[in-house]
C-alpha positions as CSV (number, residue, x, y, z in Angstrom):
1,M,21.3,8.6,29.7
2,S,19.8,6.7,32.6
3,D,16.1,5.7,32.8
4,S,15.9,7.5,36.2
5,H,17.0,10.8,34.6
6,N,14.6,10.3,31.7
7,R,11.6,9.7,33.9
8,N,12.2,12.8,36.1
9,S,13.1,15.4,33.5
10,R,10.7,17.7,31.7
11,P,10.1,18.3,28.0
12,P,12.5,20.9,26.6
13,E,9.8,23.5,26.3
14,E,11.9,26.6,26.0
15,E,13.0,25.9,22.4
16,A,9.6,24.4,21.5
17,L,7.6,27.3,22.7
18,A,9.8,30.1,21.4
19,G,7.5,32.9,20.1
20,F,4.3,31.2,21.2
21,P,1.9,32.8,23.7
22,A,1.6,31.3,27.2
23,P,-0.5,28.2,26.6
24,D,-3.9,27.6,28.4
25,R,-3.4,23.8,28.4
26,V,-1.3,21.1,26.9
27,E,-2.0,17.7,25.4
28,W,0.8,15.1,25.5
29,F,1.0,12.2,23.2
30,E,3.5,9.4,23.8
31,D,3.9,6.7,21.2
32,G,0.7,7.9,19.6
33,R,-1.5,7.8,22.7
34,L,-2.8,10.7,24.7
35,R,-1.3,10.6,28.2
36,T,-3.4,11.1,31.3
37,E,-2.9,13.9,33.8
38,A,-1.6,11.5,36.4
39,D,1.6,10.8,34.4
40,A,1.9,14.1,32.6
41,G,5.1,15.0,34.5
42,I,7.0,11.9,33.4
43,W,9.3,12.6,30.4
44,N,11.2,9.9,28.5
45,P,13.1,11.6,25.6
46,E,13.7,8.2,23.9
47,R,9.9,7.8,23.3
48,D,7.8,9.2,20.5
49,N,6.8,12.5,22.2
50,K,4.4,14.9,20.6
51,L,3.0,17.9,22.5
52,L,0.1,20.2,21.6
53,Y,0.1,23.6,23.3
54,I,-3.2,25.4,23.0
55,A,-3.5,29.2,23.4
56,G,-6.8,30.6,22.5
57,S,-7.6,29.7,18.9
58,L,-4.0,28.5,18.1
59,K,-2.3,25.3,18.7
60,R,1.4,24.6,18.5
61,A,2.2,21.0,17.5
62,V,5.6,19.9,18.6
63,N,7.0,16.8,16.9
64,Y,10.1,15.8,18.8
65,P,11.2,12.7,16.7
66,D,11.1,14.7,13.5
67,G,12.4,17.9,15.2
68,Y,10.0,20.7,14.3
69,T,7.0,22.7,15.5
70,L,4.0,23.8,13.6
71,D,1.2,26.3,14.5
72,I,-2.3,25.2,13.5
73,P,-5.9,26.1,14.4
74,A,-6.9,24.8,17.8
75,D,-9.8,22.7,16.5
76,W,-7.5,20.6,14.3
77,Q,-7.2,17.1,15.9
78,P,-4.1,15.0,15.6
79,D,-3.6,11.5,14.2
80,Y,-0.3,10.1,15.3
81,S,-1.1,6.5,14.5
82,R,1.5,6.3,11.6
83,S,4.1,8.7,13.0
84,P,7.1,6.9,11.5
85,V,5.8,7.8,8.0
86,R,3.3,10.7,8.5
87,V,1.4,12.9,10.9
88,R,-2.1,14.3,10.4
89,Y,-4.3,17.1,11.7
90,Q,-7.9,17.2,10.7
91,T,-11.5,18.3,11.1
92,D,-14.6,17.1,9.4
93,R,-13.9,19.6,6.6
94,L,-10.2,19.1,6.0
95,V,-7.2,16.8,6.4
96,L,-3.6,18.0,6.6
97,T,-0.8,15.4,6.1
98,V,2.8,16.3,6.9
99,T,5.8,14.1,6.1
100,K,9.5,14.7,6.6
101,E,11.1,13.4,3.4
102,T,14.7,12.8,2.3
103,V,16.1,13.2,-1.2
104,T,17.5,9.9,-2.3
105,Y,18.2,10.6,-6.0
106,D,21.1,12.4,-7.5
107,T,19.4,15.8,-7.6
108,R,16.5,17.4,-5.7
109,Q,14.9,18.5,-8.9
110,F,14.8,15.0,-10.3
111,F,13.6,13.5,-7.0
112,F,10.7,16.0,-6.9
113,A,9.8,15.4,-10.6
114,E,9.8,11.6,-10.2
115,C,8.3,11.2,-6.7
116,F,5.8,14.1,-6.4
117,D,5.2,16.1,-9.6
118,R,5.2,13.4,-12.4
119,H,1.5,13.5,-12.9
120,I,0.0,16.4,-10.8
121,K,2.0,18.9,-12.9
122,H,1.3,17.3,-16.2
123,P,-1.3,19.3,-18.3
124,R,-2.7,16.1,-19.9
125,Y,-3.1,14.4,-16.6
126,L,-5.0,17.4,-15.2
127,R,-7.2,17.8,-18.3
128,E,-8.1,14.1,-18.7
129,N,-8.7,13.6,-15.0
130,R,-10.9,16.7,-14.7
131,I,-8.6,18.5,-12.3
132,T,-8.1,22.2,-12.3
133,E,-5.9,24.8,-10.5
134,W,-8.0,26.7,-8.1
135,R,-5.1,29.1,-7.4
136,P,-2.0,29.6,-9.5
137,A,1.1,27.7,-8.4
138,H,3.7,29.9,-6.7
139,L,7.0,29.9,-4.9
140,E,7.6,31.8,-1.6
141,E,10.7,32.3,0.6
142,M,10.0,31.4,4.3
143,N,12.5,31.5,7.2
144,G,15.4,30.2,5.1
145,Y,13.3,27.8,3.1
146,E,11.8,27.8,-0.4
147,A,8.1,26.9,-0.3
148,E,6.6,25.6,-3.5
149,F,2.8,25.7,-3.6
150,L,0.5,23.8,-6.0
151,H,-3.4,24.2,-5.7
152,L,-5.6,21.7,-7.4
153,H,-9.4,21.0,-7.5
154,L,-10.8,17.6,-8.2
155,E,-13.9,18.3,-10.3
156,D,-17.2,16.4,-10.5
157,M,-17.2,15.0,-7.0
158,P,-20.2,14.6,-4.7
159,E,-21.2,17.7,-2.7
160,G,-19.3,18.0,0.6
161,S,-16.3,16.0,-0.6
162,L,-12.7,17.1,0.2
163,T,-11.9,18.2,-3.3
164,Y,-9.5,21.2,-2.8
165,Y,-5.9,20.1,-2.6
166,T,-2.9,22.2,-1.6
167,F,0.6,20.6,-2.0
168,V,3.7,22.3,-0.5
169,K,7.3,21.3,-0.6
170,L,9.4,23.2,2.0
171,Y,13.1,22.8,1.3
172,N,16.6,24.3,1.5
173,D,20.1,23.0,0.8
174,S,19.6,20.0,3.1
175,P,18.6,16.6,1.6
176,E,15.7,16.6,4.2
177,F,12.6,18.5,3.4
178,F,8.9,18.8,4.4
179,H,5.9,17.9,2.4
180,F,2.4,19.2,3.1
181,S,-0.7,17.8,1.5
182,L,-4.0,19.5,2.5
183,K,-7.4,18.4,1.2
184,S,-10.5,20.4,2.1
185,A,-14.1,20.9,1.3
186,E,-13.5,24.5,0.4
187,P,-10.4,26.5,-0.5
188,F,-8.1,27.0,2.4
189,D,-5.0,29.2,2.7
190,L,-2.3,26.9,4.0
191,E,0.5,29.5,3.8
192,P,0.3,30.7,7.5
193,V,0.7,27.1,8.7
194,V,3.6,26.4,6.4
195,R,5.3,29.7,7.4
196,S,5.0,28.7,11.1
197,L,7.3,25.7,10.8
198,R,10.4,25.9,13.0
199,V,13.1,23.3,13.3
200,I,14.0,22.3,16.8
201,S,16.4,19.7,18.3
202,A,15.1,16.2,17.6
203,C,14.9,13.5,20.2
204,G,13.2,10.1,20.5
205,T,12.0,7.6,17.9
206,A,8.7,7.8,16.1
207,A,6.4,4.8,16.8
208,Y,3.3,3.3,15.3
209,C,0.1,3.2,17.3
210,L,-1.8,1.0,14.9
211,E,-3.5,-2.4,15.3
212,F,-5.0,-4.6,12.6
213,V,-7.1,-7.3,14.2
214,P,-7.9,-10.2,11.8
215,H,-11.5,-10.1,10.6
216,I,-13.7,-13.1,9.9
217,S,-16.9,-12.4,8.1
218,E,-20.0,-13.7,9.8
219,D,-21.8,-13.7,6.5
220,W,-19.6,-16.1,4.6
221,T,-21.0,-19.2,3.2
222,P,-20.1,-22.4,5.2
223,E,-17.9,-23.5,2.3
224,T,-16.1,-20.1,2.3
225,R,-15.5,-20.2,6.0
226,A,-14.3,-23.7,5.9
227,Y,-11.8,-22.8,3.1
228,Y,-10.5,-19.8,5.1
229,D,-10.1,-21.9,8.3
230,R,-8.2,-24.6,6.4
231,L,-6.0,-21.9,4.8
232,T,-5.3,-20.2,8.0
233,N,-4.3,-23.4,9.8
234,A,-2.4,-24.9,7.0
235,T,1.1,-26.3,7.7
236,E,2.0,-26.8,4.0
237,I,2.0,-24.3,1.2
238,D,-0.9,-24.4,-1.3
239,W,0.5,-23.6,-4.8
240,G,-1.0,-21.8,-7.7
241,L,-0.1,-20.5,-11.1
242,F,-0.9,-17.7,-13.5
243,T,-0.2,-18.7,-17.1
244,S,-0.5,-17.0,-20.5
245,H,-4.0,-18.6,-21.0
246,G,-5.0,-18.4,-17.3
247,N,-7.4,-15.4,-17.8
248,D,-9.5,-17.7,-20.0
249,G,-9.7,-20.4,-17.4
250,E,-7.8,-22.7,-19.7
251,L,-5.8,-25.3,-17.8
252,E,-3.7,-27.1,-20.4
253,Q,-0.6,-25.3,-19.2
254,F,-1.4,-26.2,-15.7
255,E,-1.7,-29.8,-16.6
256,A,1.7,-29.7,-18.4
257,F,3.4,-28.3,-15.3
258,E,1.6,-30.8,-13.1
259,E,2.8,-33.7,-15.1
260,K,6.4,-32.5,-14.9
261,M,6.2,-31.6,-11.2
262,E,4.1,-34.5,-10.1
263,Y,1.9,-32.1,-8.2
264,R,-1.7,-30.8,-8.7
265,F,-1.8,-27.0,-8.4
266,P,-4.9,-26.2,-6.4
267,I,-5.0,-22.4,-7.1
268,V,-5.8,-20.8,-10.5
269,S,-5.1,-17.1,-10.9
270,I,-7.3,-14.9,-13.2
271,Y,-7.0,-11.1,-13.8
272,R,-9.6,-8.7,-14.9
273,H,-9.8,-4.9,-15.4
274,I,-12.8,-2.8,-14.5
275,V,-13.5,-2.0,-18.2
276,Q,-13.6,-5.7,-19.2
277,E,-16.7,-7.9,-19.1
278,F,-17.0,-10.4,-16.2
279,P,-15.4,-13.7,-17.2
280,A,-18.2,-16.0,-16.2
281,E,-17.2,-18.8,-18.6
282,A,-13.6,-18.7,-17.4
283,L,-14.7,-18.9,-13.8
284,Q,-16.9,-21.8,-14.6
285,R,-14.0,-23.8,-16.1
286,V,-12.1,-23.2,-12.8
287,S,-15.1,-24.5,-10.8
288,D,-15.6,-27.5,-13.1
289,A,-12.0,-28.5,-12.6
290,G,-12.3,-28.3,-8.8
291,R,-9.7,-25.6,-8.4
292,Q,-9.5,-22.7,-6.0
293,L,-9.9,-19.3,-7.8
294,Q,-7.8,-16.3,-7.0
295,F,-9.4,-13.4,-8.8
296,T,-7.5,-10.1,-9.2
297,Y,-9.5,-7.1,-10.1
298,Q,-7.9,-3.8,-11.1
299,Y,-9.3,-0.2,-11.5
300,T,-7.5,0.4,-14.8
301,G,-8.6,1.2,-18.3
302,T,-5.2,0.9,-19.9
303,N,-3.7,-2.2,-18.2
304,N,-1.7,0.2,-16.1
305,T,0.2,1.5,-19.1
306,N,-0.9,5.1,-19.3
307,L,-1.2,6.6,-15.9
308,S,-1.5,10.2,-17.1
309,S,-4.8,9.6,-18.8
310,D,-6.3,6.6,-17.0
311,T,-9.2,8.2,-15.1
312,V,-10.8,5.0,-13.9
313,A,-9.7,5.0,-10.2
314,L,-10.8,8.6,-9.8
315,D,-14.1,7.8,-11.5
316,V,-14.7,5.0,-9.0
317,Y,-13.9,7.6,-6.3
318,R,-16.5,9.9,-7.9
319,G,-19.1,7.2,-7.8
320,K,-19.3,7.0,-11.6
321,M,-18.4,3.3,-12.0
322,D,-20.9,1.7,-9.6
323,D,-22.7,-0.1,-12.4
324,K,-19.5,-2.0,-13.3
325,L,-18.8,-2.7,-9.7
326,R,-22.3,-4.2,-9.2
327,E,-21.8,-6.3,-12.3
328,L,-18.7,-7.7,-10.7
329,A,-20.4,-8.3,-7.4
330,R,-23.2,-10.2,-9.0
331,G,-20.8,-12.3,-11.1
332,I,-18.8,-13.3,-8.0
333,K,-22.0,-14.1,-6.1
334,A,-23.3,-16.2,-9.0
335,Y,-20.0,-18.1,-9.1
336,G,-20.8,-19.4,-5.6
337,K,-17.6,-21.1,-4.8
338,P,-15.1,-19.4,-2.4
339,V,-13.0,-16.7,-4.1
340,L,-9.7,-15.3,-3.1
341,F,-10.5,-11.8,-4.2
342,R,-7.5,-9.5,-4.7
343,L,-8.3,-5.9,-5.4
344,N,-5.8,-3.4,-6.9
345,N,-2.5,-5.2,-6.1
346,E,0.8,-3.2,-5.9
347,M,-1.0,0.0,-5.0
348,N,2.1,1.3,-3.2
349,A,4.0,1.3,-6.5
350,D,4.3,4.0,-9.1
351,W,3.2,1.9,-12.1
352,T,-0.4,1.1,-11.3
353,S,-3.4,3.3,-12.3
354,Y,-4.7,3.3,-8.8
355,C,-1.4,4.2,-7.0
356,G,-1.0,7.4,-5.1
357,L,1.3,9.0,-7.6
358,A,-1.4,8.8,-10.2
359,N,-4.2,9.9,-7.8
360,L,-3.2,13.2,-6.2
361,L,-0.6,11.8,-3.9
362,D,-3.5,10.6,-1.8
363,P,-3.5,7.0,-0.6
364,D,-6.9,7.7,1.0
365,I,-8.4,7.5,-2.5
366,F,-7.2,3.9,-2.7
367,I,-8.7,3.1,0.6
368,E,-12.0,4.8,-0.1
369,T,-12.4,3.1,-3.5
370,W,-11.6,-0.3,-1.8
371,K,-14.3,0.4,0.8
372,R,-16.8,1.4,-1.8
373,L,-16.5,-2.0,-3.6
374,Y,-16.5,-3.9,-0.3
375,R,-19.8,-2.2,0.6
376,I,-21.3,-2.9,-2.8
377,F,-20.4,-6.6,-2.3
378,E,-22.3,-6.4,1.0
379,Q,-25.3,-4.8,-0.6
380,E,-25.4,-7.4,-3.4
381,G,-25.2,-10.2,-0.9
382,V,-21.7,-11.5,-1.9
383,H,-20.8,-14.1,0.8
384,N,-18.1,-16.1,-0.9
385,A,-15.3,-13.5,-1.3
386,I,-12.1,-13.6,0.9
387,W,-10.5,-10.2,0.4
388,I,-6.7,-10.0,-0.1
389,C,-4.9,-6.7,0.4
390,N,-1.6,-7.0,-1.5
391,P,1.1,-4.3,-1.5
392,F,4.4,-4.6,-3.3
393,D,7.5,-5.4,-1.3
394,N,9.1,-2.0,-1.8
395,S,7.1,1.2,-1.8
396,Y,7.6,3.5,-4.8
397,P,8.2,6.4,-4.9
398,P,10.7,5.8,-2.0
399,C,9.0,8.4,0.2
400,R,7.2,8.3,3.5
401,W,4.0,9.5,2.0
402,A,3.9,6.5,-0.3
403,N,4.7,3.8,2.4
404,F,2.6,0.7,2.1
405,I,1.0,1.2,5.6
406,N,-0.7,4.4,4.4
407,Y,-2.7,2.3,1.8
408,M,-3.9,-0.4,4.2
409,P,-7.8,-0.4,4.6
410,P,-9.3,-0.9,8.1
411,A,-9.1,-4.5,9.3
412,E,-12.8,-5.1,8.9
413,Y,-12.5,-4.6,5.1
414,M,-10.0,-7.4,4.4
415,H,-9.3,-11.0,5.4
416,V,-5.9,-12.0,4.1
417,I,-2.6,-10.2,3.6
418,G,-1.0,-10.6,0.1
419,V,2.8,-10.3,-0.2
420,T,4.7,-9.9,-3.5
421,G,8.4,-9.7,-4.1
422,Y,10.0,-10.5,-7.5
423,C,13.5,-11.4,-8.4
424,M,14.1,-9.5,-11.6
425,T,17.2,-9.2,-13.8
426,H,18.1,-5.7,-12.8
427,M,17.9,-6.4,-9.1
428,G,21.2,-8.3,-8.7
429,F,19.5,-11.7,-8.2
430,P,18.5,-11.4,-4.6
431,S,17.4,-14.7,-3.0
432,F,13.9,-15.6,-2.0
433,R,15.0,-15.5,1.6
434,K,16.4,-12.0,1.3
435,I,13.3,-10.6,-0.4
436,Y,10.8,-12.2,2.0
437,E,12.7,-11.7,5.2
438,K,12.4,-7.9,4.5
439,I,8.7,-8.3,3.8
440,Q,8.3,-10.3,7.0
441,E,10.2,-7.7,9.0
442,N,8.0,-4.9,7.6
443,Y,4.6,-6.7,7.9
444,R,4.7,-8.8,11.1
445,P,4.4,-5.8,13.5
446,F,1.0,-5.2,12.0
447,F,-0.1,-8.5,10.6
448,M,1.6,-11.3,12.5
449,D,-1.8,-12.9,13.3
450,W,-3.1,-12.9,9.7
451,P,-2.8,-15.5,7.0
452,W,-0.5,-14.4,4.2
453,I,-0.6,-15.4,0.5
454,V,2.2,-14.8,-1.9
455,S,-0.5,-13.8,-4.5
456,E,2.0,-13.1,-7.3
457,F,5.7,-13.6,-7.6
458,G,8.5,-15.1,-9.7
459,C,12.2,-15.2,-10.6
460,S,13.7,-14.2,-13.8
461,G,16.4,-16.6,-15.0
462,G,18.2,-17.4,-18.2
463,E,16.5,-17.1,-21.6
464,G,13.9,-19.8,-22.5
465,I,14.6,-23.2,-21.2
466,R,18.1,-22.3,-20.1
467,N,16.9,-21.2,-16.7
468,D,19.6,-22.3,-14.4
469,Q,19.4,-19.2,-12.3
470,Q,15.7,-19.6,-11.9
471,A,16.2,-23.2,-10.8
472,Q,18.8,-22.1,-8.2
473,W,16.4,-19.5,-6.8
474,I,13.6,-22.0,-6.6
475,R,15.7,-24.4,-4.6
476,G,16.5,-21.6,-2.1
477,M,12.8,-20.8,-1.9
478,F,11.9,-24.4,-1.0
479,D,14.8,-24.4,1.6
480,C,13.0,-21.5,3.3
481,Y,9.7,-23.2,3.3
482,E,11.2,-26.5,4.5
483,Q,12.9,-24.7,7.4
484,G,9.6,-22.9,8.3
485,L,11.1,-19.4,8.0
486,F,7.9,-17.8,6.9
487,P,5.1,-19.3,9.0
488,N,2.4,-16.7,8.0
489,I,2.7,-17.7,4.3
490,K,-0.1,-20.2,3.5
491,A,-0.1,-20.2,-0.3
492,S,2.1,-19.1,-3.2
493,V,1.1,-18.2,-6.8
494,W,3.8,-18.1,-9.4
495,F,3.4,-15.5,-12.1
496,S,4.4,-17.8,-15.0
497,V,4.3,-15.1,-17.8
498,N,7.3,-13.2,-19.1
499,D,7.8,-9.5,-18.5
500,Y,7.7,-7.7,-21.8
501,A,9.0,-4.3,-23.0
502,P,6.7,-2.0,-25.1
503,D,8.5,-3.2,-28.3
504,G,7.5,-6.8,-27.5
505,S,11.0,-8.0,-26.4
506,I,11.2,-10.0,-23.2
507,I,12.8,-8.1,-20.2
508,N,12.4,-10.9,-17.6
509,W,12.0,-14.6,-18.2
510,L,9.5,-15.4,-15.5
511,E,7.8,-18.3,-17.2
512,L,8.2,-21.7,-15.6
513,H,9.0,-23.5,-18.9
514,P,7.8,-27.2,-18.8
515,D,10.7,-28.1,-21.1
516,S,13.3,-26.7,-18.8
517,P,14.7,-29.7,-16.9
518,L,16.6,-27.7,-14.3
519,T,13.5,-25.6,-13.3
520,M,11.2,-28.6,-13.4
521,E,13.5,-30.7,-11.3
522,A,14.0,-27.9,-8.7
523,F,10.3,-27.4,-8.3
524,R,9.5,-31.1,-8.2
525,D,12.2,-31.7,-5.6
526,G,11.0,-28.8,-3.5
527,L,7.4,-29.9,-3.6
528,K,8.4,-33.4,-2.4
529,R,10.5,-31.9,0.4
530,T,7.7,-29.6,1.7
531,H,4.5,-31.7,1.1
532,S,3.6,-34.9,2.9
533,G,1.2,-36.2,0.2
């Protein structure tokens, strides 16, 4: 189809407006932006076109890339900034999120159970997280679809919060289906909106209308600002390790690696959970050794092992954990040195206590609890924290609603982008290049002007010191760095601790074993190839 034809044609309104009253006015969004009246007659069907037809108190939302229409109250305002993964309509009292999903597992029932219902339909999860049903779950037939409704209420929240949730899966025999998630300040009957959905001919490609401008804190200490500037402008990778004794600030294992690799690792990685005491002594050891601290803090009470009963993230959301958060802020402030502060990594996964699957399928809860701690740091006068936001390389569940971009806080609440991709035994041994090229493809449209840190990663090789696969993978990794394939990456931290099963057996041998000659040689050679000093 020629561009001339595209620009002179009109939207296919007949199909989109079937059964809708004559509209009083129309709002036209192209690639997420509201168009002006001057160009309202120009139609390009290859774009991301969304039209809103308003007739009295009703509004018909036409989503051309996803091929459907939806009738909503006229005062609901659209958010099309993340159209490839979700659309939203909202007021100050409610937010409706609509995603068009695709079943990717063997059966629809298993896909629903794993990717939507795993926790929100679990009686223990509801009981221990103080969530109740405000209306019984029910199934309705609607225009050739089955509509499965679930109505939940998040108890013990501050007055005025959006605590009433309605979830709807609208499906038929097709692998494609629609998911609705409504949260509101009072109970709301979503059934008329769901019943109004009509499928139309799809055209165009959904586009993001989203910008993350790098943020530099004006309140940083001079030393913190100097470290951030050095990191941002670095041409060589700063390396770090997390070891089995790393959380105590013990550096004996570091020194063993350094002797074999003939390199001094500048970054020490430490992890803490919100229920644990602040590790002041461990941080002091890091400071005394002249190392740079990466501090990972997680909203979990069970080390991310019991998501059905771990209420910590929701209690942070409720405002019940502020004393612990202030204790953390004061500890970071007292430390004084620049801190690479990483909060709730791998939030777009299904194995962390603060992920969407364990928190009402609502990535906003992650964002709001992130912002809560950031503001507490500001209130406590913490001026030495460089905030890292660190998703996992693949989003789980494999659904649009769980995509990593839905979890990203506003740019003014973070400073560095964390990237993490592991090579595990079950993955078929993908190369470093393959893993991180995919990450780069996904992240650069949003974060190409940001410094990135591989805040946690590793490769599983052979058992113990017989890690020839790991050595091979490491050589390929340094080839990528030597060739400058990932210019945004400024630092990398190897997770040198094995991955264990519940019975104590080792699933993945991630440890960099100092007695493994092949691994040590690969790392030593790579460091010499990529570092001038």
